[in-house]
N, C-alpha and C positions, 0 to 999 in steps of 0.2 A: 449263507445265501439270503441276502437282505430281501424282505418283502415276499419271499416265496411262502406259499400256504400249503399246509399238509392237513389232510383229514384222516389219514391212516397213522395210528400211533406207532406202529412198527416202523414206518418210514421215518417218523420223528426220531425214534431211538437210533436208527441207522445213520441218520444225518448227524446226530450228536457224536456218534462214534467216528464218522468220517471227518467231521470238523476237528475233532480232537487229534486224529492222525495227521491232518493237514498242518496243524499248529506244532505238534510235538514230533512229527516225523516218524510215526509208527514205533515209538519207543515207549518205555515205561516212565518217562519223565512227566512232569507236570508243567503247566503254563499259567501264569497269572492273568492271561488274556481271557476275559469272560466270554461265554457263549450266551447270547441273548435269545430267549425263547418266550414268545407271547402266546398265551392260551386263551382262546375265546370260547366260552361255554356257559350255559345257564346253570351248570352244576358246580361251578367253582366260585370262590369268594374273591373279592378285589384285594389281592395281596401280592407283594413281590417276594418271591422265595429265592434265596441264594443257596444253591447246593454246593457246599464246600467239600473238598476231599477229606477223607478220614485221616486222623492223626496216625502216624506210623512210628515204629520204634527202631526199625532196622532197614537200611537200604538194600533192595534186592538187586539181582543181576540186571545191568543196564541202567541203573539209577545212580546219580552222583552221591558221594558221601554226605553232601549237604542237604539231601532230600528231606531228612527229618526236620531240620531247622527251617528249611524253605517252606514246608507245608505249614508248620506252626506259625511262621511269620505271616503267611498269606491269610490263615484263619484269623489271627489276631487283628490284621488290618481291617477286617469286616466287623468282628464281634466287639471291638473296642469303640465303635461309633456310638454316640449317645442315644441315637434314635433306633438302634438295632434291637430286634426281639430275637433272643437266642433260643434255638431249639436244641437242647442238650440230649441227643439221641444215644441211648445205651441199649445193648441187647439184654433181654431178661434172663437169658441162660448164662450170664456172666455176673461175677460179683460186682455190685454197684460201686463198691469202694475202690475198684480199679478202673473206673470209667474215666478216660481221658477227657471226654466232653464235659463231665461234671467238674472235674478238676480245673479245667481252663475257664469254664463259666464262673466258678467261684472266685478265680483270680481277677477277672475283669468286671464281675458284677457281684461283689460280696454281699450286698443287701438282697440280691435275688429278685429285684424289681422287674428285670427284663428277661428272666430265665424261665423257660417252660421245660419240664422234664418229660421225655418221651421214652417209653419202653417198647421195644420191638421183640419179635420172635417169641411172644408169649406161648404160641402153639408148639414151640420146639423145646420147651422145658422138659426135663426128666419127669417121668410119672411120679406122683407123690409130692412134687414141689410146686410152689406157686410164687407169684411176685406181689402178694397182697401187702406185705410189710412195706414195700416200696410204694405201691400205688396208693395206699392209705396213709402215707407219710410217716410211718413209724421208723423205718430204717434210715431214711434220709429226707428231711423235711425241706420243702421249697416254699417260697412265697406264693406261688401258683400251684394248683393241683397237678399231680402226675397224670399222664394220659397214656394208656396202653393201646397199641395198634397191632394189627395183623396184616402184613403185606403179602403180596403174591409170592409164592414159592418159585424156585427156578423152574420147576415142572410147569407151573401155570404160565410163566413167561414163555417157555418153549412151546406151549400149546396156544399161545396168543390169546390168553384169557383177557378180555378187556377190563377197563377200570370199573365199569358199572357192575359187572359180575363179581369183580374182586371185592367191591364195597358191600355188595349183598352178602357175599360169603363171610365177610368180616362181621357184619351185624349178626348173622346167624351164629357165629362162633361165640360171641359174647352173650347172646341171649340164651344159649343152651349150655354154656360152660357152668359146671357146678361151683367153680371157684370164683368166677367173675360175673355171674348173672345179676347179682345185686348191684353191680356197678355198670351194667350194660348201657344205661343212658348217659354215662359219663366216660365212655370208652369209644375208641374207633377214630379213624381218620376224619370222618365227617364232623364228629364232635370237636376234634382238635382244630379243624378249620374254623368252626363256629366260635370256639373259645378265643382263637387268635384274632378273629375279626372283631369280636366284642372288645378285646383288650386294645386293639388298634384304635377303635372308636373312642374308648375312654381316654387313651393317651392323647388323641387329637383334641378332644374336648378340653382336657386339662391344659393343653398347650396353646389353645386358641389365643389367649391374651398375649403370650410371648410371640406367637406367630404373627398376630396383628401388629404388634409393636415392631417386629422385624420387617414386615411388609411396609409399614409406614416409614420406617427408617430408610429402606431401599428406595421408596418413592421420593423421599426428600433428597437422597443422594443423586438419584437420576434427574430430578428437576434441577438440582444445582448444576449437574453436569450439562444439562440442556441449556441452562442460562449461560454457562461458560462457552458452550458451543455457538451461542448466538442464533440469529435468525437464519432462515434458509437462504442459500445463495441464489441470487437472481439469475435468470437465464439470458436475457438480452443485454447487449453491451451498455446501453444507457443506464439500466438499473444497476449493473455492476459498477459503472463509474460513480454513480450516486453512493453506493455502498462504500467504495474506496474513499470518497470525499468525506463521508460521515465518520469513518475511522480516523482519517487525518484530523478532522475537527475534534474528535474525542481525545486524541493524543495532544493536540494543541491546547485543549481546555485543561487537561491535567498538568501540562508543562507550565501554563500560566498560573495555575493555582500554586505550584511550587515556587514560582517567582514572586507572586503578589501576596502570598499568604494563604492560609487554609491548609497547606501541606508544608512539611519541613523542606528546607533547602535554600529558599531565597535569602534567608538571614545570613547565610555564609557569604553572599556577595556583599552585603552591607559590612560584614566583618573585614572584608578585604580593604575597604576604604576607611573604615573606622579604626582598625587595629593594625593590619599588616602594612599598609602604605605609610601611616605616620611612624610606625616602628622602624621601617626602612629609612625614612627621611632622617630620623634622629641618629641613625648610625652613619650618616654621610660625613665626610672629613672636613666639616666647616671650620673646626678649631684649627686645623693645619692650614687650610686655605686662607683663613682670616687672622693668622698669627701676625705679630708685629713685623717680623722679618719679611713674611710673604707680602704683606700690605705695602711695606716700605719699598720693596723691590718692584712690585707691580706699578705703584704710583710713579716711581722714578723712571721706569721704562716708558710709561705712558707720557710723561712730561717731555722726555727727550732733552734737547738743549735749551728748551724754554720752560722753566719751572712755572707751576701754576701760581696765580696771584691770590685768589681767595679760596676756591674749592677745586680740588683736582678732578674735574669732570671726566676726563679720559680715564683716569685711574679708577674712578667710581664705576664707569661703564665696564671696564675690563673685569673688575672684581665681581660686579653683579652678574655679568654674563657668565663668568666662570662658575659662580655659585649656582646659578639657575641651571646650567648645563648638567650639574650633578643630578638633577631631577630625572634625567632621561632613563637611567637604569631602573629606579623604583617604579617609574611610570610604565615601562615595558613589562616589568615583573607583575605589576598589578593587572595588566591586560591578560597576561598568561594565567594568573590565578583565577580571574573571572572566567576565562575560557575553560579552564579545567572544571570549575564548578558547574558551568552550563553543560559541559559534556556529560558529567555525572547525572545531572538532572534529566537530560535526554534519555540516558540509559534507565534511570529509575522510572521515568514517566512511561516508557515503552513497557516496562515490566508490570506496571499497574494498569495498563490498558488491556483488560482481559480478552476482549473480542479479537484483538490483533493476534493473539496466540494461535488462533485457527489458521492464520495465513502467514507462516514464517517468511515467505518470500516478500510479501508486502511489508512486513515488519522490518526486514533487513533493508528494503529499499527506502523506507521512511528514515531509518537510522542513518543510512549512508547519506541521504539528502540533508538531514539535520547536521551531521558532523561536517559535511562539505561546506554548508552555509556558515557554521560556526568558525571553521578554519578561515574562510574568506573574510568574515567579519573581524576575526582576530587581527589579520594582516591590515585591514583597513583601519581598525581602531588604533593599532600601534602607530601607523602613519599619522593619524589625527592627533594623538596625545603628544607625539614628538613634535608635530607642527605647532601645537599649543605651547610647548616648552620653548621652542625656537622663537615664537612670537613674543612670549614674555621676556626672553633674554634680549631680543632685538629692539623692542620698544619699551623704554623706561618711562615711568611717570614723571611728567613735567613738574607737578606740584612738589614732588620729593626734592628735586634739585633746587626749586625756588626757595625752599626752606633752609638750604644749607648755608647761604650767606648770612641769614638771620641767626643761625646757630653760632656762626663764627663771631658775629658782632656781640652776641650775648657774652662771649668769652672774655671781652676786654677791649683794649686799644687796638684798632685796625692796623696801626703802624707797626705793631709788633708781630704781625702775621708772617713777615719775611723770616723772622727767627723761629717762630713757633712751628712752621711747617716741617722743620727737621726734628722737632721734639717727639719723644715717644708718645706723649699724650695726644698729639695731633693724629698719629697713625692709629692709636687706640680708638679715637673718636671716629675715624673713617671706618674702621672694622665694625664698630658698634652700629654706625649708620647703615652699612651694607647688610648687617645681620637683621636690622629692623626692616629693611626693604624686602629681604627674602622672606621674612616672617609675614609681611603684609601680602606678598604674592601668594604664599601658601595658604593663608587664611581666605584670600579671595577665591582660591580654587576649592575651598571647603576642606582644607587639610589643617588640622590643629596640631601644630608642632612648634618647637622653639629651639633656638640654638644660642649658645653663649658666644658673645663676640670677644 
């Protein structure tokens, strides 16, 4: 019953029993679900007490066979916590060597720093016996002193003896006991509560530096998380639009840094033109296209029934146009390569724009717009580069052709050109001239490459 208040302890006891029945179904089973009970009183210390079930050896009627291990696992889940204070409670009228509580506490807390030994039922011991060997640390020594307590008997509970009267009766027992009167000021539930409170205070003081460090670390983590979350979202449409534009500008800034330097990525575009394109051009079949047989055939076909007189202009045009048309494939591939790099840079830039992570829909919209634009630019760029190739192939440099007659004249007697135009050297010179022209065009486009004629 959350937030319900009780002032009668008998009603508290009844509610605990009722809640247990509600959870376990009025069986003898146990449940790991805790029952939370807050006690407000000037007579109690500020502690959290976890009342765990007692360890058992045998399952009774109505309990599963695993009850023994289930209870031990539940107890261990609490006492193994580093900040836990263990109250190892043992009855004084049983041999301390057989105490399951002491055995378990020794396993989880071998140094005994967190274990307090508590002896109950001192008033029920056989006459002529006492628990002084245990209480004074001779039978079993702990890091902290043993504390003996006397709880209410079943008869007291049946008579509804309240806790104030029970504590008074406990004090009287130790004060008048011939065995324990010399320890009366260090015995009883009130002393145990005081001892635990002092221990808790000392533990807190000892751990203040580590607690402070943990708090500071948590503050830094929360501040970092707040930074990643960004500023508060504006309420009006105008402010929201401004925020969206700011995020778009942040993405644009990071993308430009990748392109222009400062962030990795832009150098890959340079590599496309500096390495990939020249390598592709060097693999073009110019050796086959400008072989003696190919040149001779193309020049003859261009001349038709009227052989050229000085230089085969039409043959040159066909050879050069054919050579430059080979540029189309590498040019298109270069556009595709640059497009791929830019797509990767968009993805990378979006990942580095931390504030966008708060708004996955906006991030997806920016990505879609960027990819759509890059696809459109890719198609336009392909058309442009192919148009440039066609322009280079369609318009040949006049100066180049003006030099050809001069080259022929340098070779010897012009009258012999009618014979020379069928010689192998003549076609080799044509192939060399075409190769030089193609090299000139490629260098003019910023492409460093060479071919053998």
